[in-house]
N, C-alpha and C positions, 0 to 999 in steps of 0.2 A: 648555323644560322639559330635561336628561338625563333623564327617562328617556321623552320622546317617542321619542328617538333610537334608532335599530338597536347595537346594539355599533359594527360598522365604523361608524357614522358617529360615534360618540363618540368614537370612536381616532382617528378620520382629524380630528377638531373638536381636534385641543390643539393645535396652531398659533396658535388664535383665540383661546381659551382663554392661550393663553400672554401674546399679545398685552393681555386682558383683567389676566390677573397683572402685570404688568409696570408696570399704570398701580393696583391698587388694592394691592401691598403697600407702599410706601410708605406710604399713607393707614390699613391693617393696622396697620404697625407705629407713627403718630404716633397712633392711640386708643388700644391699647393701653396704650401707653407712659403714658400721660395717665393711667390709671386703675389701673396695675398695674407691680410692678416686677419682673422674671423674670430671675431667678436661671437661664444656663446653663454648663455643664460637659461636655466631652466630644464636641465639631462636630467633632473632627476624628476621629469616627471615623464619619462620615458620608460615604460617597463622594461623589467628583463629579461621579459622571455614574453611568449605568449605571442595570440595575434591583433599586431595593432598599425595603428594606417599614421603614416606621421600628415598633417594636410594642410601644406604651402600653399603659401600666396605666390604667384610665376612670376618674377620684374624682370626676369636677365637668364637668359643659358647658362650660366654659373650657377643658376641655382641647387640640381639633382647635384653634383659635385659639392658643394660647400657645402651642405648639407649630410649628406654621406662621410665626408672628409671630417665632421663636428661630431658624429656618433663612434665612442670607440670604443663598444663594450657591444654592440648589434653590427647586424651588416643590412647596410637600408638598399631594398629592390625600389627601383626603375621603372617606370613605363618612358617610350622614345618614342620619339614620332619615325617614321619605318624608313623615311629620307637620311637620318641622322647614321643608320649601316651602311650607309655606302660610302660613308669618310675612309681616306685608307687609315689613320692609326684609332682618332674615335671606334669606329665602329669597329676594330678589330675588338678593342677591350670591352664595347660593352658586351660584345659577344662571349668574352671571358668573364664576364662578371657575372652574366647571367640577365643581361638588361633586357627587357621585350619587346617588341615594337607595339606601334597601335597607328593604323590608319583613321586620321583627321579628318579624314573628307567621307567619311560617314560613321553607322554607330558598328563598331568592333566587336561582334559579340564575344570573339575568341579571345580579345585582347580584357574584354570584361570580365568573363568563368575564369582568364588564367587568372587575374586580381584575386576571386571571387576564392577558387583552388589556395590560391599563397597562401593568404589571410588563415583559412582554414585549417592550414598546413604550422599555423603560427609562426608566420615571418612578421618579416616589418617591412613594408609597404610604402614607399611615396607617393602620394598622387596629388594634384594642381588641380581641383575642381572647379574652376574657373574654364579649362581646357585645353587654355592656351596664356603666351605672356602678357600682361597687364603690368608696364615699367608705371603708367600713372595715378595706379592703385587700383581695387580690387573692383572687380566688374561683380554683374552677378553671374550665380554660379548653374552648370549646369546639374540636373539630378540624377547622373553615374554614382556617385562616391557615397550617396544617402540612398540609391537601390544595392551596392555590392553589400554596405552594412545592414542591411535588411538579410540580407541571404548567410549572413553568418554573425559571429559574437565577436566583433574585435571591438578594439581599445583604438579613439579616435585623438590624435593629439594635433593641435591647433599648433599649426611652426608658423613663427610670423618670421619672415626675411627682411631685409634693410639695406640700404646703401647699395647694391649687385650693381643699379643701372648701370653705373661711367665703369664696370672695373673693365672692364677691356681698352676700354679711350685712355686711362690713366696706363696700364702695361704699353701701350703703346708708344707715351711720353716717357718711359720708364717710371713711376709714379706704383707706389705699391698700392695695390686694389684691396678696399677692405667691404667686408661682407661684416651685418651684425645679424645674428639669431636668436629666436625668442624662442624654445617649446614650452607653448599652454597648461593652463589644468586640462586633464583628459579627461573624456566624455564618453558614455557613450548613449545608441539611439533608443528610445523605447520603444521595443517591437511588441513584448509581450505575447514573442510565439507566435506570433500569425506567420502566414507562411508568404502572405501575400499582402504590401500596402500601398495602398490607393496614390496614385499619379497626383493630385490636389496634395497627398499629408506627406507624400518625399519634398513637395515643394518646399513645403512650412517645414520639415526635418532641414532641408539642405540650409534655408535662408536662416534660426539659430545654430548651426553647425558655422557656418560663415561670419553671425554677429562675435561668436568664441572668438576666430582668424581676427577680426578687428580687434577683439581686443587686446591682444596677443601684441600685438603692433604697437611699440611703445609708443608714446605722447611726443616725442620729438620728432616723430616720423607719422604722426598724426593722418597725413594728405594721403600716406598707403590706405590708409581704410575707406576711399573709394567711395561706393554709394552704399557702404553698410555705414560710414563715418557719426552716423546717430545711432551711436552706442547706449542711450539710454533707453534707445526702445528693444532689446534686445531682450527677449524672453527667452524658455526654460522649458517650455508646456513636455517637449517633444525627446529632449536627454537629460539625462542623469550623468552627475558627475561621480568618477570611480577615484 
């Protein structure tokens, strides 16, 4: 299990995980397309290489699977709550893919450091800054993503997930599920070479990032913007587009 590895071992094992991913990805495409229509826009906004973070709104437990399915030219690496690794089939697949666990009951410093090191090694990492699912719309974000980004040179791609809230209900009723994904305009935080960013500034950084995520949510799903619905108040003092 990835939690049994040291951070150094986990990073060193990425080529082995890539071999697994090459086998698993076509299977994932086949399985997801069998029960779900995934509509994708903005793929051109994802860098083809280099350290990248897909910053998502988290509205269902299908989200990371749908995003992983949608990116055909890079492997998406996600965190998942540690309880999921005990699931009979899904847990085994997570371990093979190289998904890594996070303990949501407290600040998980190992997961934070793993994320930083994954980004520094040039990987594509998925993160949900709200920390948990909010199907009703965006909720105030935690500072974790801003802290991690302040330690790296990561490109952040706001990734809007829409329509997935009722995917399981649809499948149970023998109807096809639907997910719309929109990858928005990539940006970086303005760090200026500083080793440490004050907590207050981290809060301002993540707020600006969340407004970019809200802007990425299409107008027909505007309810999903939640507490960031007032997009006319979005500022870019702490971010720069790339």
